[in-house]
N, C-alpha and C positions, 0 to 999 in steps of 0.2 A: 662602517659608515654608510648611511643610506645615500641613494642617488640624489634625493632631494637635497641633503646636506651638502653633498659634493657640488651640486649645481649652485647652491646659494653661496658657497665659499668662492667658487670661480667668479661668480657675478660680483661679489664684493671685491675681489682682487682686481678684476677689470675696472670697476668704478674707481678704486683708489688710484690705479695706474693712469686712468683718464684724467682725473683731478690733478695729479702730478704733471701730466703732459700739458694741460691747460695753463698751470701756473708757469711752467717752463716757457711756453709760447708767449705768455704775457710779459714775462721777464725779457725775452728776447725782443719783443716789440718795443718795450720801454728803452732798452739799450739802443735799438736802432733809431728811435726818435731822438734820443740824446745826441747821438753821433751825427745825425742830419742837422740838428740845431748848431752844433759845434761847427760843422761844415759851412753852414750859412754865415756864421759869424766870421769865419776865416776868409770866406769869399768877400764879404763886405769890407773886410780890412784890406784885402788885395786891391779892390777897386776904388779905394778912396782917391779922389782927385781925377778920376778918368772920365767922369761924366756917366758912368755906367752904375747901375745899382742892381741889387738882387731883390726880386719880387717873390713873394711866397704864394703858392697855390695849394689850397687844401684839397685832398684827394680821398674821398670816401671809398672804402674797399670792404667787400664782404669776405670775411676770413672763413674759408671752407674747412680749416683745421679745427676751428672752435665753433661748435654748433650754434648757429643763430647769432653769432657775434658780428657786429658791424663796427668797423674801425675807422677812424680818421687818421690816415698816415700823416707823418710829419710833413710839413710843407715841401711841395716840389719847388724847384727853383726855376726862375725865369730871369735872364739878365736883360735889362732894358736901359734905354738912354734917357737922360734927363737933360733937356735944353740943348741938345746938339743939332 
């Protein structure tokens, strides 16, 4: 096998591994977003009748693991008072 063919095979293998890695990262982010949404719903339920509520803040983040990917993470939480 020529050096050129070996190089091209290695390059293709790395590109395939990189695509799989990006897919895994995106799946992890989706799972994280879901869990954060569930946490917010649970916190809202805990705070019913207290005069406190959960506000959401969107946080944009540049993901250095996925080239050029800009993400909006699930909402951050801030507990505030209403009418106290």
